[in-house]
C-alpha positions in Angstrom: -59.7 25.5 -108.6 -57.6 23.4 -110.9 -56.2 26.5 -112.9 -55.0 28.0 -109.6 -53.3 24.8 -108.4 -51.6 24.4 -111.8 -50.3 27.9 -111.7 -48.9 27.6 -108.2 -47.1 24.3 -109.2 -45.8 25.8 -112.5 -44.5 29.1 -110.9 -41.3 27.7 -109.4 -40.5 25.9 -112.7 -41.0 29.1 -114.6 -38.8 31.1 -112.2 -35.9 28.3 -112.5 -36.1 28.4 -116.3 -36.0 32.2 -116.4 -33.1 32.4 -114.1 -31.1 29.7 -116.0 -31.9 31.4 -119.3 -30.6 34.7 -118.1 -27.4 33.1 -116.7 -26.8 31.3 -120.1 -27.3 34.5 -122.0 -24.8 36.4 -119.6 -22.3 33.6 -120.1 -22.6 33.7 -123.8 -22.1 37.5 -123.9 -19.0 37.3 -121.5 -17.6 34.5 -124.0 -18.2 36.7 -126.9 -16.5 39.7 -125.3 -13.5 37.5 -124.4 -13.4 36.1 -127.8 -13.5 39.6 -129.6 -10.9 40.8 -127.0 -8.5 37.8 -127.6 -9.0 38.0 -131.3 -6.1 40.6 -131.3 -8.2 43.7 -131.7 -6.2 46.7 -130.3 -7.8 48.3 -127.2 -8.8 51.9 -127.8 -7.4 54.2 -125.0 -7.4 57.8 -124.4 -4.0 59.1 -123.9 -5.4 62.1 -122.0 -6.9 59.9 -119.3 -4.6 58.2 -116.8 -4.5 54.3 -117.2 -5.7 53.8 -113.8 -8.9 55.7 -114.7 -9.2 53.6 -117.9 -9.1 50.4 -116.0 -11.7 51.5 -113.5 -14.0 52.1 -116.4 -13.6 48.4 -117.6 -14.5 46.9 -114.1 -17.7 44.9 -113.9 -20.8 46.7 -113.0 -21.3 44.7 -109.8 -17.8 45.9 -108.5 -16.6 42.3 -108.2 -13.4 41.8 -109.4 -12.5 38.3 -108.4 -14.8 35.2 -108.1 -15.4 34.6 -104.4 -15.1 30.8 -104.6 -12.3 28.9 -106.3 -13.5 27.1 -109.5 -12.0 24.4 -111.6 -11.2 25.2 -115.2 -10.3 22.5 -117.7 -8.3 23.1 -120.8 -4.8 22.8 -122.4 -1.7 24.6 -121.2 -0.4 26.3 -124.5 1.8 29.3 -125.3 -0.3 32.2 -126.8 1.1 35.6 -127.7 4.2 34.6 -125.9 2.4 33.9 -122.7 1.6 30.4 -121.0 -2.3 30.3 -120.8 -4.9 27.7 -120.1 -7.0 27.4 -123.3 -10.6 26.1 -122.9 -11.2 24.4 -126.4 -14.8 24.2 -125.9 -15.5 27.9 -125.1 -12.4 29.1 -127.1 -11.4 31.2 -124.1 -7.8 31.6 -123.0 -7.0 32.3 -119.3 -3.9 33.8 -118.1 -2.3 32.0 -115.1 -0.9 33.7 -111.9 1.7 31.1 -111.6 3.2 30.0 -114.8 6.0 28.1 -113.1 3.5 25.5 -112.0 1.9 25.3 -115.4 5.2 24.9 -117.5 5.5 21.3 -116.6 2.2 20.7 -118.3 2.9 22.5 -121.6 0.8 20.9 -124.5 -1.2 18.7 -122.0 -4.8 18.8 -120.8 -5.2 19.9 -117.2 -7.6 20.9 -114.4 -6.7 24.2 -112.9 -8.2 25.3 -109.6 -8.3 28.9 -108.5 -10.2 32.2 -108.4 -10.7 34.1 -111.5 -9.8 37.8 -111.8 -12.4 39.0 -114.2 -10.5 42.3 -114.9 -7.6 40.4 -116.3 -9.1 37.0 -117.2 -6.4 35.6 -114.9 -6.8 32.4 -112.8 -5.2 32.9 -109.4 -3.8 29.4 -109.4 -4.3 27.3 -106.3 -3.8 24.0 -107.9 -3.1 22.5 -111.3 -3.1 18.8 -112.1 -3.3 16.5 -115.2 -6.9 16.0 -116.6 -7.8 12.4 -116.2 
C-alpha cells in the first residue's frame, strides 16, 4: 500500500520537473540560435525563391509569431550594427525595438522594456520603457 501512495504523491512532482526541464532546454536552444544569428553569420537565401516564402520557412512551428502577453525585458540600451537595441547582458541576446525614439533617451543606461515579442524578427513591440531601478 505504501509504494502506491508514494507513487501517487511523487507523480505531480515528476511531471512538474519534466515540464520545467523541457522549457529550460527550449529556452537554451532559442538563446543559442539567437546568439549564432546575431554573431554576424550571413543568412543563406535562395535567390530563386521569393523573400516572402523564405520568411515563411523561418516561422516558428507553432505558427505563433508574437507572444500573446506583454513581457518585461531588462537590459541596456546600446547601438549595435547601427541600430538601437536592448541588450540583455545575462543571456547575451539583443532585441530590436519597435519604437527607438522612446529608447534613445536611455542610451547607455539599464532599462525595463515592456512589450510583446515578435519572434520572427526578435523585436519587442514596445509598450513602455523605464529606467531599471
